[in-house]
VOPA-295088 format. One line per 3 residues: number of its first residue (from 1); for each residue x, y, z of C-alpha. Coordinates in steps of 0.25 Angstrom, whole numbers, padded with zeros to 4 digits. Layout:
# residues N
NUM) X/Y/Z ~ ...
***
This chain:
# residues 69
1) 0000/0000/0000 ~ 0012/0010/0002 ~ 0015/0009/-0013
4) 0001/0014/-0017 ~ -0001/0029/-0017 ~ -0007/0041/-0024
7) 0002/0049/-0032 ~ -0003/0063/-0037 ~ -0004/0064/-0052
10) 0004/0077/-0052 ~ 0016/0069/-0046 ~ 0015/0059/-0058
13) 0020/0061/-0072 ~ 0009/0069/-0080 ~ 0012/0061/-0093
16) 0007/0048/-0087 ~ -0007/0043/-0087 ~ -0011/0034/-0076
19) -0021/0023/-0077 ~ -0025/0013/-0066 ~ -0017/0000/-0067
22) -0005/0006/-0075 ~ 0009/0005/-0070 ~ 0018/0017/-0069
25) 0032/0020/-0066 ~ 0035/0029/-0055 ~ 0049/0036/-0052
28) 0056/0029/-0041 ~ 0069/0032/-0033 ~ 0082/0033/-0042
31) 0074/0034/-0055 ~ 0068/0020/-0054 ~ 0053/0018/-0058
34) 0043/0012/-0049 ~ 0031/0005/-0055 ~ 0017/0009/-0050
37) 0003/0005/-0054 ~ -0008/0015/-0055 ~ -0020/0012/-0046
40) -0028/0024/-0048 ~ -0026/0036/-0057 ~ -0034/0048/-0053
43) -0034/0063/-0057 ~ -0026/0068/-0045 ~ -0017/0055/-0041
46) -0013/0041/-0045 ~ -0013/0029/-0036 ~ 0000/0021/-0038
49) 0003/0007/-0033 ~ 0018/0005/-0033 ~ 0018/-0009/-0027
52) 0023/-0020/-0036 ~ 0012/-0026/-0045 ~ 0014/-0040/-0037
55) 0013/-0033/-0023 ~ 0002/-0040/-0015 ~ 0000/-0052/-0025
58) 0002/-0066/-0022 ~ 0013/-0072/-0030 ~ 0015/-0087/-0033
61) 0028/-0092/-0036 ~ 0031/-0105/-0043 ~ 0045/-0110/-0040
64) 0053/-0123/-0043 ~ 0064/-0127/-0034 ~ 0075/-0132/-0044
67) 0086/-0136/-0034 ~ 0088/-0136/-0019 ~ 0103/-0132/-0015
***
């Protein structure tokens, strides 16, 4: 929940059009880009989710033990 937040539209690039569900790249520390998913796009602000897309999901792994040392 800490990585979901409202960002004012005037703090975001004006050239971007935000639509719910789309992925955007936010500037991060050191010039790196951090992906975020648009949850809501309203006139005054955009709600972004910066969590990993698999966060909160159950993951199932299949492994095969090839050798025991």
